[in-house]
Residue, then its C-alpha position, 0 to 999 in steps of 0.5 A: m478657239k475659247l474652248g481650246i479647239e485648234k483653228t485647223a481641227m477637223v471638228r471645226v472645219r466640218a462645222g464650218i461647211s454647214y455654216a457656209l451653207t447656212e450663210a448661203m441659205d440666208q441669201g435664198h439658196c438651197g445649196l451652192p456650186t461646189e466651186e463656190l462653196t470651197p473658197l467660201a469655206v476657206a475664207l470663212l475658216e481661214v484654213p487650207q483648201g485641202l482641209v476643206l475638201t477633206a471636211v466636205d468628204l466627211e460631211l458627205s459620207e455622214g449625210t449632213v450634206i448631199a452632192d448633186t447637180v443643178g443643170e450641169t453644175a455640181c452642187i452641195f446641199l444641206a440635207g434638210l433643204y435637199r429633202a424638202e424640195q424632193a418632198i414638195a415635188d413628190r407631193l405635188t406629183s401625187l396630188l396631180n395624179g389623184n381624182l377631183p374631190w368634187r363631182h363633175i361641175d359643168p363649166e357651161k352652167a357654172l360660168p353663167w350662174i356666177e356672172k348672174k350672181t356677181g353681176l360681173s361679165l367675165a373676160e375670156s382669160q378669166v373664164l378660161a382660168i375658172r374653167r381650168a380650176l374646176l377641172a384641175k386637181v392642182l392649178v397655179l394662177t399668176g399675174g400682176p396687179g389689176v389682172g383680175k386674180t381676186t375676181i377669179v378666186n372669188s368666183i371659184l370659191q363661190i361655185l365650189t361653196a354652192k357645191q358644198v366643197k370644204l374650203l381652206l384659205c391661207a397666206p404666208t403673213g398675217r397681213a396677206a391673210k387679212r387682205m385675202t379675207e377682206a377680198t373674198g369674204f371667206e376666212a383666211k389664216t396664216i399658213h402657220r396658224l392653219l398648220e397649228v404651230d406648236p409654240k413649245g416645239g416649233g413644229f406643226k400639229r397638222n401633218g401627214d398623220h393629222p392632215l387638214d380637213c378640206e377638199m380645196l386648199v387655196v394658198d395666196e401670195t405664194s411667191m413669199v413661201d419658202v421651201m421649208l414652209m411649203q414642205a410643211l403645207m404639202k405634208a398636211i394637205p389631204d390626198q383627195a384635196a385640190l390645190l390652188i396656188v395663187g401668186d405674182i411670179d414677178q415679185l421678190p422671191s421668199v426671204g427664206p431659201g428656194q423659189v417655190l412659185a418660180d420653180i413650180i411654174a418653170s417645171n411645166t409640170v403643173p397647169v398654170v394660168r398666167l394673166t396678163e390683161v389689165f382690166r379697164q378700171a385698173a388701167q386708169s390707175r398709173i400705179i398699175t400701168s407703171a408697175h406693168k411697165i417696170n415689169q416689162g422692162f420699160i421706164p414708167d412715165l416720170s414726168r409731172p402729171d396734169g392734175d391729181t393722179d396716183f403715181y408721182f416722181v419727185q427729183a432728188e439728186d443726192p441722199e440729203t435732198a432725198v431725206q428732206r423731200i421724203v420727210e416733207l412728203v410724209k409730214t405735210r405734202i401728202p396729208q394736205r393734198f390727199g387727206l391721209d394720216p402721216i403715221r397710219d396711212i403712209q409707208v416709206l419703203c426702202p431698197m435697203n436698211r443701211g445708208g443715209v436713205g436706208a430704212r434705219s436712218l429714215n426711221i430716226e428722221l421720221q420718228a423725230v418729226l411725226n412722233p417726238p418722244g415725251e416723258r414716257k419713252v423707253e430706249r432699248f436695242g438702239w431704238s427709242f419707243a414712245p406712245g403713238d409710235k408705229v412699230m413692226q414685229i420682226e420675228n414670228d412670236y406664236d405665244k403673242d400671236v404676232y408675226n414677222g412684218d405685222i405693223g402695230y401702234i404703241d398705246d402705252v409705255d409703263l416705266e414702273l412695270g417695265e412694259l410696253t403695250a402695242s395694238f396690232d389690228g385692234r388687239a393689245v400685245i404686251y412686251g417686257f422691255g427686255d423683249l423689245d428686240a422683236v420690234v423696230p420703229a416702222y415709219a420706214a421699212t425695207i421693201h422685202k419686209s413689205q411683201g404681202s402687205e398693202y398700204p394706202a400710200v407708199v413713198i420709195p427712195v430710189l437712188t444710185q447709192h442703192y446700186t447693189m439692190l436696184q433690181r426690177n423685181l424689187l422696184y416692182t414689188g415696192v410700187t405694187r404695195g401702194k393702193k391709192l398713191v405711190v411716190l418715187v423720190g430720187q434720180k431718174k437714172a436710178v429708176a432706169i438702173a432698177v428697171r434694166n437690172v433683171s438679174g435678181r441673183r439666181r437662186w440655187s435650188k432643184l425643185n424645178e428639176w425634181l418636178g420635171s423628172r416626175r412628169 
């Protein structure tokens, strides 16, 4: 309008179609049903429906958007996302049809060898998974906590290493890659680093013309990988390589568009090993048994336990009480009883950002009691930052080598230089005060932001105020972030709502169908 473009100008209405689809992409969709897109564009642009329909036709004829169906539903897709899903399906299919990169490995010899080497006796489900991984070009390994995914991945990696197979390991976030390295003893990189992101152009140096150098690629935490990143990874995997996709199908889907892991599993095109048996040692953890109960649609045991355990429920009937209880738990009760550091070991995870018990206001409350700012502080972008503060990076920064979701601690605020220094995993990162929109205080964070991370202790507010966000996969993802301790604070009724709400809005994507059609 500032440029003098009329509200009803076709150039504006056409741009509005892509804008409406980009809005849908932020909700995780690759496209939208035509009957949803039209009213959405009418509302966004405040123009008559006839103009929107004409604009859609023009955009279709130019190929900016593509019309197709998902099931029986007519949909419109952004061309880039549509082609990305197609490319993933093509690449997976051609990998599946290729030959194994290693000479035949006899499972009958490999399995006793690995049991002897690790001193573990493998369960039947684990034996089956390892056997299939040694014989499959592409395999999906899925299951919740305590079902032995790590043991299986470790065993596969050790058997293949003994046969001199070239391995590469990756995960979508820095924290998930670090966890993978610690769990397997093999170096794992973030997908961005593995693909050698080009900080200037933003593209990747590794692609079809310059593929990765490996015979087996292992991707962990695949539930977090969106369509565009998966497409980039598929382009870079060499033809002869095998692919092991590991992830928990019941966690929240990726923040970006698509539902890659869920679609691959639903297509029945790629072999899948789904682990359900919780092992004896893991079954002693109430975190793990509660997570599996939530996942199966049962309300976990919220009664007061006898003695110390690792899963608690603290009653709070309203937001004010909940905030009080959370502050008290983080500041004194958990540190005193479990010997954990309130800033470094305890993470508050919220269903949402907004509201009285949202991550935003809890950050302000917790910062005030855990690290009240002194003289050396800077206020920028609605937050205050001081030495000792826990912060989270909220966007990928390839120059600084810090990524969305990474957690660091502020070492220094230099008011003269206008710089702040924070350490991420022991590495100093310097921010100019003008760059501080890339970090936020991280005493509390959303469950979405915590995907791929684990924390010694997790405190989760669960109140009916979060009604719109109370979903089974959200609660399940939150609970499975805690290693030693999980405390739910709120109402039993809210926990029941979350457990029952399995909808977790459907995402409009077509990868499942593309894969199915190539069988």
